[in-house]
N, CA, C and O atoms as CSV, one atom per row, in Angstrom:
chain,resi,resn,atom,element,x,y,z
A,1,MET,N,N,17.157,-1.453,14.556
A,1,MET,CA,C,17.220,-1.861,13.174
A,1,MET,C,C,17.939,-0.767,12.397
A,1,MET,O,O,17.668,0.418,12.589
A,2,THR,N,N,18.843,-1.161,11.532
A,2,THR,CA,C,19.599,-0.191,10.752
A,2,THR,C,C,19.105,-0.085,9.316
A,2,THR,O,O,19.664,0.682,8.531
A,3,ALA,N,N,18.077,-0.833,8.958
A,3,ALA,CA,C,17.556,-0.791,7.591
A,3,ALA,C,C,16.989,0.589,7.295
A,3,ALA,O,O,16.332,1.197,8.140
A,4,SER,N,N,17.247,1.069,6.103
A,4,SER,CA,C,16.740,2.359,5.662
A,4,SER,C,C,15.351,2.157,5.041
A,4,SER,O,O,15.213,1.529,3.992
A,5,ILE,N,N,14.349,2.691,5.696
A,5,ILE,CA,C,12.968,2.560,5.226
A,5,ILE,C,C,12.478,3.940,4.818
A,5,ILE,O,O,12.598,4.901,5.577
A,6,ARG,N,N,11.929,4.032,3.622
A,6,ARG,CA,C,11.398,5.290,3.114
A,6,ARG,C,C,9.992,5.044,2.586
A,6,ARG,O,O,9.695,3.979,2.045
A,7,SER,N,N,9.144,6.028,2.749
A,7,SER,CA,C,7.785,5.879,2.236
A,7,SER,C,C,7.733,6.279,0.766
A,7,SER,O,O,8.543,7.073,0.287
A,8,SER,N,N,6.767,5.711,0.073
A,8,SER,CA,C,6.455,6.172,-1.279
A,8,SER,C,C,5.274,7.131,-1.150
A,8,SER,O,O,4.861,7.460,-0.038
A,9,ARG,N,N,4.744,7.568,-2.254
A,9,ARG,CA,C,3.559,8.426,-2.250
A,9,ARG,C,C,2.271,7.622,-2.285
A,9,ARG,O,O,1.186,8.202,-2.311
A,10,ASP,N,N,2.367,6.290,-2.285
A,10,ASP,CA,C,1.207,5.437,-2.517
A,10,ASP,C,C,0.478,5.073,-1.227
A,10,ASP,O,O,1.095,4.753,-0.211
A,11,ILE,N,N,-0.840,5.130,-1.295
A,11,ILE,CA,C,-1.720,4.638,-0.239
A,11,ILE,C,C,-2.761,3.764,-0.923
A,11,ILE,O,O,-3.333,4.145,-1.945
A,12,ILE,N,N,-3.003,2.582,-0.347
A,12,ILE,CA,C,-3.937,1.627,-0.941
A,12,ILE,C,C,-5.124,1.441,0.007
A,12,ILE,O,O,-4.954,1.288,1.216
A,13,ILE,N,N,-6.319,1.457,-0.565
A,13,ILE,CA,C,-7.500,1.026,0.189
A,13,ILE,C,C,-8.165,-0.076,-0.619
A,13,ILE,O,O,-8.018,-0.141,-1.839
A,14,ARG,N,N,-8.885,-0.928,0.062
A,14,ARG,CA,C,-9.613,-2.012,-0.600
A,14,ARG,C,C,-11.072,-1.882,-0.194
A,14,ARG,O,O,-11.387,-1.586,0.959
A,15,THR,N,N,-11.953,-2.108,-1.154
A,15,THR,CA,C,-13.385,-1.979,-0.877
A,15,THR,C,C,-14.167,-3.033,-1.644
A,15,THR,O,O,-13.797,-3.422,-2.752
A,16,ASP,N,N,-15.256,-3.487,-1.032
A,16,ASP,CA,C,-16.142,-4.423,-1.732
A,16,ASP,C,C,-17.203,-3.676,-2.536
A,16,ASP,O,O,-18.018,-4.308,-3.209
A,17,ASP,N,N,-17.209,-2.334,-2.478
A,17,ASP,CA,C,-18.118,-1.521,-3.285
A,17,ASP,C,C,-17.293,-0.687,-4.261
A,17,ASP,O,O,-17.349,0.543,-4.260
A,18,TRP,N,N,-16.529,-1.387,-5.090
A,18,TRP,CA,C,-15.588,-0.762,-6.008
A,18,TRP,C,C,-16.240,0.245,-6.954
A,18,TRP,O,O,-15.709,1.345,-7.106
A,19,PRO,N,N,-17.372,-0.080,-7.602
A,19,PRO,CA,C,-17.988,0.912,-8.511
A,19,PRO,C,C,-18.341,2.226,-7.804
A,19,PRO,O,O,-18.130,3.303,-8.362
A,20,ALA,N,N,-18.868,2.145,-6.597
A,20,ALA,CA,C,-19.220,3.362,-5.866
A,20,ALA,C,C,-17.965,4.148,-5.475
A,20,ALA,O,O,-17.962,5.378,-5.525
A,21,ALA,N,N,-16.906,3.443,-5.089
A,21,ALA,CA,C,-15.658,4.116,-4.725
A,21,ALA,C,C,-15.053,4.817,-5.938
A,21,ALA,O,O,-14.595,5.956,-5.839
A,22,ILE,N,N,-15.051,4.139,-7.074
A,22,ILE,CA,C,-14.506,4.735,-8.295
A,22,ILE,C,C,-15.296,5.988,-8.672
A,22,ILE,O,O,-14.713,7.014,-9.021
A,23,ALA,N,N,-16.613,5.899,-8.600
A,23,ALA,CA,C,-17.456,7.061,-8.906
A,23,ALA,C,C,-17.175,8.211,-7.943
A,23,ALA,O,O,-17.118,9.368,-8.360
A,24,PHE,N,N,-17.000,7.906,-6.670
A,24,PHE,CA,C,-16.736,8.942,-5.673
A,24,PHE,C,C,-15.422,9.662,-5.959
A,24,PHE,O,O,-15.369,10.892,-5.975
A,25,TYR,N,N,-14.362,8.885,-6.185
A,25,TYR,CA,C,-13.047,9.506,-6.376
A,25,TYR,C,C,-12.919,10.217,-7.717
A,25,TYR,O,O,-12.167,11.186,-7.821
A,26,THR,N,N,-13.634,9.764,-8.747
A,26,THR,CA,C,-13.563,10.455,-10.039
A,26,THR,C,C,-14.550,11.617,-10.117
A,26,THR,O,O,-14.172,12.726,-10.498
A,27,SER,N,N,-15.802,11.375,-9.763
A,27,SER,CA,C,-16.836,12.394,-9.942
A,27,SER,C,C,-16.923,13.375,-8.780
A,27,SER,O,O,-16.902,14.588,-8.988
A,28,THR,N,N,-17.020,12.864,-7.571
A,28,THR,CA,C,-17.202,13.744,-6.417
A,28,THR,C,C,-15.932,14.528,-6.102
A,28,THR,O,O,-15.978,15.747,-5.936
A,29,LEU,N,N,-14.785,13.824,-6.018
A,29,LEU,CA,C,-13.533,14.509,-5.679
A,29,LEU,C,C,-12.771,14.987,-6.911
A,29,LEU,O,O,-11.909,15.859,-6.806
A,30,GLY,N,N,-13.078,14.428,-8.068
A,30,GLY,CA,C,-12.460,14.889,-9.299
A,30,GLY,C,C,-11.006,14.506,-9.486
A,30,GLY,O,O,-10.268,15.206,-10.180
A,31,PHE,N,N,-10.577,13.400,-8.876
A,31,PHE,CA,C,-9.185,12.967,-9.015
A,31,PHE,C,C,-8.938,12.387,-10.406
A,31,PHE,O,O,-9.804,11.720,-10.973
A,32,GLU,N,N,-7.752,12.647,-10.945
A,32,GLU,CA,C,-7.342,12.123,-12.236
A,32,GLU,C,C,-6.965,10.648,-12.118
A,32,GLU,O,O,-6.220,10.267,-11.215
A,33,VAL,N,N,-7.475,9.822,-13.023
A,33,VAL,CA,C,-7.122,8.402,-13.068
A,33,VAL,C,C,-5.750,8.280,-13.727
A,33,VAL,O,O,-5.540,8.759,-14.841
A,34,VAL,N,N,-4.807,7.623,-13.015
A,34,VAL,CA,C,-3.450,7.458,-13.539
A,34,VAL,C,C,-3.062,5.995,-13.689
A,34,VAL,O,O,-2.009,5.681,-14.245
A,35,TYR,N,N,-3.910,5.104,-13.196
A,35,TYR,CA,C,-3.659,3.669,-13.319
A,35,TYR,C,C,-5.006,2.967,-13.362
A,35,TYR,O,O,-5.934,3.330,-12.639
A,36,ARG,N,N,-5.102,1.950,-14.226
A,36,ARG,CA,C,-6.370,1.229,-14.348
A,36,ARG,C,C,-6.092,-0.234,-14.672
A,36,ARG,O,O,-5.344,-0.541,-15.601
A,37,SER,N,N,-6.701,-1.136,-13.899
A,37,SER,CA,C,-6.686,-2.564,-14.214
A,37,SER,C,C,-8.067,-3.115,-13.877
A,37,SER,O,O,-8.961,-2.362,-13.491
A,38,ASP,N,N,-8.242,-4.415,-14.021
A,38,ASP,CA,C,-9.546,-5.022,-13.707
A,38,ASP,C,C,-9.866,-4.996,-12.224
A,38,ASP,O,O,-11.035,-5.089,-11.849
A,39,THR,N,N,-8.857,-4.871,-11.368
A,39,THR,CA,C,-9.074,-4.956,-9.919
A,39,THR,C,C,-8.568,-3.750,-9.142
A,39,THR,O,O,-8.747,-3.678,-7.926
A,40,MET,N,N,-7.933,-2.796,-9.831
A,40,MET,CA,C,-7.366,-1.650,-9.114
A,40,MET,C,C,-7.397,-0.414,-9.994
A,40,MET,O,O,-7.213,-0.486,-11.209
A,41,MET,N,N,-7.636,0.733,-9.346
A,41,MET,CA,C,-7.567,2.007,-10.040
A,41,MET,C,C,-6.741,2.961,-9.188
A,41,MET,O,O,-6.901,3.018,-7.969
A,42,GLY,N,N,-5.849,3.715,-9.847
A,42,GLY,CA,C,-4.996,4.675,-9.157
A,42,GLY,C,C,-5.399,6.095,-9.500
A,42,GLY,O,O,-5.736,6.398,-10.644
A,43,PHE,N,N,-5.362,6.967,-8.497
A,43,PHE,CA,C,-5.756,8.358,-8.656
A,43,PHE,C,C,-4.638,9.272,-8.179
A,43,PHE,O,O,-4.026,9.030,-7.139
A,44,GLU,N,N,-4.374,10.325,-8.950
A,44,GLU,CA,C,-3.443,11.358,-8.506
A,44,GLU,C,C,-4.226,12.362,-7.671
A,44,GLU,O,O,-5.210,12.938,-8.136
A,45,THR,N,N,-3.776,12.568,-6.424
A,45,THR,CA,C,-4.479,13.485,-5.535
A,45,THR,C,C,-3.706,14.776,-5.305
A,45,THR,O,O,-4.256,15.743,-4.778
A,46,GLY,N,N,-2.457,14.799,-5.689
A,46,GLY,CA,C,-1.601,15.954,-5.434
A,46,GLY,C,C,-0.416,15.546,-4.573
A,46,GLY,O,O,0.700,15.418,-5.075
A,47,SER,N,N,-0.646,15.342,-3.293
A,47,SER,CA,C,0.432,14.969,-2.375
A,47,SER,C,C,0.697,13.467,-2.337
A,47,SER,O,O,1.811,13.041,-2.031
A,48,PHE,N,N,-0.301,12.677,-2.642
A,48,PHE,CA,C,-0.126,11.229,-2.638
A,48,PHE,C,C,-0.937,10.627,-3.775
A,48,PHE,O,O,-1.817,11.274,-4.341
A,49,ARG,N,N,-0.626,9.387,-4.095
A,49,ARG,CA,C,-1.365,8.640,-5.110
A,49,ARG,C,C,-2.210,7.602,-4.378
A,49,ARG,O,O,-1.690,6.802,-3.601
A,50,LEU,N,N,-3.505,7.623,-4.631
A,50,LEU,CA,C,-4.450,6.728,-3.982
A,50,LEU,C,C,-4.796,5.583,-4.929
A,50,LEU,O,O,-5.205,5.806,-6.068
A,51,TYR,N,N,-4.626,4.348,-4.440
A,51,TYR,CA,C,-5.020,3.163,-5.204
A,51,TYR,C,C,-6.223,2.535,-4.514
A,51,TYR,O,O,-6.209,2.301,-3.305
A,52,VAL,N,N,-7.267,2.265,-5.298
A,52,VAL,CA,C,-8.485,1.638,-4.790
A,52,VAL,C,C,-8.571,0.261,-5.430
A,52,VAL,O,O,-8.604,0.127,-6.653
A,53,GLU,N,N,-8.606,-0.758,-4.579
A,53,GLU,CA,C,-8.580,-2.146,-5.038
A,53,GLU,C,C,-9.899,-2.834,-4.720
A,53,GLU,O,O,-10.505,-2.579,-3.679
A,54,LYS,N,N,-10.343,-3.710,-5.623
A,54,LYS,CA,C,-11.528,-4.529,-5.361
A,54,LYS,C,C,-11.187,-5.556,-4.297
A,54,LYS,O,O,-10.106,-6.143,-4.324
A,55,GLY,N,N,-12.105,-5.779,-3.356
A,55,GLY,CA,C,-11.906,-6.828,-2.365
A,55,GLY,C,C,-12.477,-6.458,-1.020
A,55,GLY,O,O,-13.085,-5.401,-0.846
A,56,GLU,N,N,-12.270,-7.346,-0.074
A,56,GLU,CA,C,-12.759,-7.135,1.282
A,56,GLU,C,C,-12.128,-5.879,1.877
A,56,GLU,O,O,-10.910,-5.703,1.849
A,57,ALA,N,N,-12.973,-5.023,2.408
A,57,ALA,CA,C,-12.515,-3.733,2.916
A,57,ALA,C,C,-11.511,-3.893,4.059
A,57,ALA,O,O,-11.615,-4.795,4.890
A,58,HIS,N,N,-10.549,-2.994,4.066
A,58,HIS,CA,C,-9.612,-2.847,5.180
A,58,HIS,C,C,-9.217,-1.381,5.234
A,58,HIS,O,O,-9.553,-0.619,4.327
A,59,GLY,N,N,-8.538,-0.987,6.240
A,59,GLY,CA,C,-8.133,0.408,6.373
A,59,GLY,C,C,-7.028,0.772,5.400
A,59,GLY,O,O,-6.566,-0.078,4.640
A,60,PRO,N,N,-6.600,2.030,5.414
A,60,PRO,CA,C,-5.542,2.486,4.520
A,60,PRO,C,C,-4.235,1.739,4.765
A,60,PRO,O,O,-3.892,1.415,5.903
A,61,VAL,N,N,-3.517,1.473,3.684
A,61,VAL,CA,C,-2.216,0.813,3.748
A,61,VAL,C,C,-1.198,1.750,3.118
A,61,VAL,O,O,-1.314,2.110,1.947
A,62,PHE,N,N,-0.207,2.140,3.894
A,62,PHE,CA,C,0.877,2.972,3.393
A,62,PHE,C,C,1.914,2.077,2.730
A,62,PHE,O,O,1.899,0.860,2.917
A,63,ASP,N,N,2.806,2.669,1.965
A,63,ASP,CA,C,3.794,1.908,1.212
A,63,ASP,C,C,5.187,2.328,1.663
A,63,ASP,O,O,5.560,3.493,1.524
A,64,PHE,N,N,5.955,1.388,2.201
A,64,PHE,CA,C,7.327,1.634,2.626
A,64,PHE,C,C,8.268,0.850,1.728
A,64,PHE,O,O,8.031,-0.326,1.453
A,65,LEU,N,N,9.324,1.487,1.272
A,65,LEU,CA,C,10.271,0.878,0.349
A,65,LEU,C,C,11.587,0.581,1.059
A,65,LEU,O,O,12.118,1.413,1.796
A,66,VAL,N,N,12.099,-0.625,0.820
A,66,VAL,CA,C,13.334,-1.083,1.471
A,66,VAL,C,C,14.214,-1.785,0.442
A,66,VAL,O,O,13.750,-2.128,-0.645
A,67,GLN,N,N,15.479,-1.996,0.785
A,67,GLN,CA,C,16.400,-2.680,-0.129
A,67,GLN,C,C,16.266,-4.187,-0.057
A,67,GLN,O,O,16.564,-4.878,-1.031
A,68,ASN,N,N,15.821,-4.717,1.088
A,68,ASN,CA,C,15.680,-6.164,1.238
A,68,ASN,C,C,14.381,-6.440,1.991
A,68,ASN,O,O,14.327,-6.328,3.216
A,69,VAL,N,N,13.343,-6.800,1.250
A,69,VAL,CA,C,12.016,-6.983,1.839
A,69,VAL,C,C,12.024,-8.084,2.889
A,69,VAL,O,O,11.522,-7.874,3.994
A,70,GLN,N,N,12.577,-9.248,2.578
A,70,GLN,CA,C,12.527,-10.381,3.517
A,70,GLN,C,C,13.293,-10.091,4.803
A,70,GLN,O,O,12.794,-10.384,5.890
A,71,ALA,N,N,14.490,-9.524,4.705
A,71,ALA,CA,C,15.279,-9.217,5.906
A,71,ALA,C,C,14.586,-8.161,6.754
A,71,ALA,O,O,14.549,-8.265,7.981
A,72,THR,N,N,14.036,-7.142,6.098
A,72,THR,CA,C,13.339,-6.090,6.841
A,72,THR,C,C,12.078,-6.644,7.489
A,72,THR,O,O,11.763,-6.312,8.632
A,73,LYS,N,N,11.358,-7.489,6.757
A,73,LYS,CA,C,10.147,-8.113,7.315
A,73,LYS,C,C,10.495,-8.892,8.578
A,73,LYS,O,O,9.816,-8.753,9.596
A,74,GLN,N,N,11.531,-9.701,8.526
A,74,GLN,CA,C,11.917,-10.498,9.695
A,74,GLN,C,C,12.312,-9.609,10.875
A,74,GLN,O,O,11.948,-9.898,12.015
A,75,ALA,N,N,13.049,-8.533,10.612
A,75,ALA,CA,C,13.444,-7.616,11.690
A,75,ALA,C,C,12.226,-6.923,12.292
A,75,ALA,O,O,12.157,-6.732,13.506
A,76,LEU,N,N,11.275,-6.548,11.454
A,76,LEU,CA,C,10.071,-5.886,11.965
A,76,LEU,C,C,9.190,-6.855,12.751
A,76,LEU,O,O,8.616,-6.477,13.772
A,77,LEU,N,N,9.078,-8.090,12.288
A,77,LEU,CA,C,8.326,-9.093,13.056
A,77,LEU,C,C,8.970,-9.312,14.418
A,77,LEU,O,O,8.266,-9.439,15.420
A,78,ALA,N,N,10.285,-9.359,14.467
A,78,ALA,CA,C,10.999,-9.535,15.742
A,78,ALA,C,C,10.835,-8.319,16.649
A,78,ALA,O,O,11.018,-8.419,17.862
A,79,SER,N,N,10.489,-7.170,16.064
A,79,SER,CA,C,10.307,-5.943,16.840
A,79,SER,C,C,8.857,-5.693,17.216
A,79,SER,O,O,8.526,-4.618,17.715
A,80,GLY,N,N,7.979,-6.677,16.982
A,80,GLY,CA,C,6.596,-6.551,17.437
A,80,GLY,C,C,5.564,-6.299,16.358
A,80,GLY,O,O,4.378,-6.188,16.669
A,81,CYS,N,N,5.972,-6.204,15.096
A,81,CYS,CA,C,4.989,-6.046,14.016
A,81,CYS,C,C,4.290,-7.378,13.771
A,81,CYS,O,O,4.810,-8.435,14.127
A,82,THR,N,N,3.112,-7.319,13.162
A,82,THR,CA,C,2.315,-8.495,12.850
A,82,THR,C,C,2.131,-8.586,11.338
A,82,THR,O,O,1.831,-7.586,10.685
A,83,LEU,N,N,2.311,-9.778,10.783
A,83,LEU,CA,C,2.061,-10.000,9.365
A,83,LEU,C,C,0.552,-10.066,9.148
A,83,LEU,O,O,-0.130,-10.892,9.754
A,84,ILE,N,N,0.036,-9.200,8.288
A,84,ILE,CA,C,-1.400,-9.130,8.017
A,84,ILE,C,C,-1.753,-9.924,6.766
A,84,ILE,O,O,-2.731,-10.672,6.753
A,85,GLU,N,N,-0.955,-9.760,5.716
A,85,GLU,CA,C,-1.235,-10.414,4.448
A,85,GLU,C,C,0.056,-10.464,3.645
A,85,GLU,O,O,0.828,-9.505,3.633
A,86,GLU,N,N,0.285,-11.589,2.974
A,86,GLU,CA,C,1.476,-11.690,2.127
A,86,GLU,C,C,1.121,-12.463,0.867
A,86,GLU,O,O,0.489,-13.517,0.928
A,87,ASP,N,N,1.536,-11.927,-0.276
A,87,ASP,CA,C,1.301,-12.575,-1.558
A,87,ASP,C,C,2.485,-12.255,-2.458
A,87,ASP,O,O,2.530,-11.185,-3.066
A,88,PRO,N,N,3.450,-13.178,-2.551
A,88,PRO,CA,C,4.641,-12.923,-3.369
A,88,PRO,C,C,4.325,-12.694,-4.843
A,88,PRO,O,O,5.132,-12.087,-5.548
A,89,ALA,N,N,3.180,-13.158,-5.329
A,89,ALA,CA,C,2.825,-12.992,-6.732
A,89,ALA,C,C,2.516,-11.536,-7.077
A,89,ALA,O,O,2.652,-11.140,-8.235
A,90,VAL,N,N,2.102,-10.727,-6.087
A,90,VAL,CA,C,1.690,-9.347,-6.380
A,90,VAL,C,C,2.894,-8.427,-6.621
A,90,VAL,O,O,2.808,-7.718,-7.624
A,91,PRO,N,N,3.948,-8.321,-5.909
A,91,PRO,CA,C,4.210,-8.798,-4.550
A,91,PRO,C,C,3.573,-7.881,-3.506
A,91,PRO,O,O,3.441,-6.674,-3.706
A,92,ARG,N,N,3.186,-8.492,-2.389
A,92,ARG,CA,C,2.533,-7.765,-1.310
A,92,ARG,C,C,2.961,-8.358,0.023
A,92,ARG,O,O,2.968,-9.576,0.199
A,93,CYS,N,N,3.316,-7.494,0.951
A,93,CYS,CA,C,3.660,-7.902,2.309
A,93,CYS,C,C,3.134,-6.833,3.256
A,93,CYS,O,O,3.819,-5.850,3.537
A,94,TYR,N,N,1.906,-7.030,3.750
A,94,TYR,CA,C,1.278,-6.068,4.654
A,94,TYR,C,C,1.632,-6.417,6.095
A,94,TYR,O,O,1.458,-7.553,6.537
A,95,LEU,N,N,2.127,-5.424,6.813
A,95,LEU,CA,C,2.453,-5.567,8.233
A,95,LEU,C,C,1.694,-4.501,9.012
A,95,LEU,O,O,1.372,-3.441,8.476
A,96,ARG,N,N,1.412,-4.786,10.277
A,96,ARG,CA,C,0.840,-3.784,11.184
A,96,ARG,C,C,1.840,-3.590,12.307
A,96,ARG,O,O,2.293,-4.551,12.929
A,97,ASP,N,N,2.178,-2.331,12.559
A,97,ASP,CA,C,3.130,-2.067,13.633
A,97,ASP,C,C,2.431,-2.142,14.991
A,97,ASP,O,O,1.202,-2.184,15.042
A,98,PRO,N,N,3.181,-2.159,16.083
A,98,PRO,CA,C,2.562,-2.311,17.407
A,98,PRO,C,C,1.609,-1.174,17.784
A,98,PRO,O,O,0.891,-1.274,18.779
A,99,PHE,N,N,1.597,-0.094,16.996
A,99,PHE,CA,C,0.790,1.068,17.334
A,99,PHE,C,C,-0.402,1.251,16.396
A,99,PHE,O,O,-1.132,2.237,16.494
A,100,GLY,N,N,-0.598,0.272,15.469
A,100,GLY,CA,C,-1.805,0.251,14.651
A,100,GLY,C,C,-1.670,0.664,13.203
A,100,GLY,O,O,-2.650,0.574,12.463
A,101,MET,N,N,-0.503,1.116,12.759
A,101,MET,CA,C,-0.353,1.506,11.363
A,101,MET,C,C,-0.092,0.276,10.492
A,101,MET,O,O,0.743,-0.564,10.826
A,102,THR,N,N,-0.815,0.179,9.370
A,102,THR,CA,C,-0.628,-0.914,8.425
A,102,THR,C,C,0.148,-0.386,7.231
A,102,THR,O,O,-0.133,0.697,6.719
A,103,PHE,N,N,1.136,-1.172,6.792
A,103,PHE,CA,C,1.956,-0.751,5.665
A,103,PHE,C,C,2.410,-1.958,4.855
A,103,PHE,O,O,2.501,-3.079,5.356
A,104,ASN,N,N,2.690,-1.689,3.591
A,104,ASN,CA,C,3.248,-2.663,2.678
A,104,ASN,C,C,4.753,-2.440,2.610
A,104,ASN,O,O,5.215,-1.299,2.603
A,105,LEU,N,N,5.515,-3.527,2.559
A,105,LEU,CA,C,6.953,-3.417,2.296
A,105,LEU,C,C,7.178,-3.694,0.820
A,105,LEU,O,O,6.815,-4.755,0.313
A,106,GLY,N,N,7.779,-2.733,0.138
A,106,GLY,CA,C,8.076,-2.883,-1.275
A,106,GLY,C,C,9.563,-2.726,-1.503
A,106,GLY,O,O,10.282,-2.197,-0.656
A,107,LEU,N,N,10.013,-3.186,-2.643
A,107,LEU,CA,C,11.429,-3.130,-2.987
A,107,LEU,C,C,11.779,-1.752,-3.534
A,107,LEU,O,O,11.163,-1.265,-4.482
A,108,ARG,N,N,12.783,-1.133,-2.913
A,108,ARG,CA,C,13.242,0.186,-3.338
A,108,ARG,C,C,14.242,0.029,-4.470
A,108,ARG,O,O,15.086,-0.867,-4.451
A,109,ASP,N,N,14.138,0.895,-5.440
A,109,ASP,CA,C,15.098,0.943,-6.546
A,109,ASP,C,C,16.459,1.276,-5.965
A,109,ASP,O,O,16.577,2.199,-5.159
A,110,SER,N,N,17.475,0.549,-6.356
A,110,SER,CA,C,18.808,0.744,-5.791
A,110,SER,C,C,19.569,1.879,-6.454
A,110,SER,O,O,20.667,2.215,-6.012
A,111,SER,N,N,19.014,2.484,-7.510
A,111,SER,CA,C,19.728,3.599,-8.145
A,111,SER,C,C,19.625,4.845,-7.288
A,111,SER,O,O,18.648,5.014,-6.558
A,112,PRO,N,N,20.620,5.723,-7.365
A,112,PRO,CA,C,20.645,6.926,-6.514
A,112,PRO,C,C,19.557,7.921,-6.834
A,112,PRO,O,O,19.470,8.968,-6.193
């Protein structure tokens, strides 16, 4: 595959115990809140930005940015990745690679 894939600083986790997770990341670890909505909260950790989302728990999801999400998704599926979850309204496209890493494909800004 010749597509240029780059990671962002974002990592997403989802939990069904959102209030406890929010309390842990703000009070116990002392992370600064940098994003807030009814279903997601973002924290600045230093090296990466952690987003905690309400919902059924799953493992960490890394964020990969590409110029063409659909073309890259198709190439990755053909290379052995599995589609885990997709929601164009978010937009969200979670894939798991053949070695167990889960990641979201996001659209990369085309500016230099």
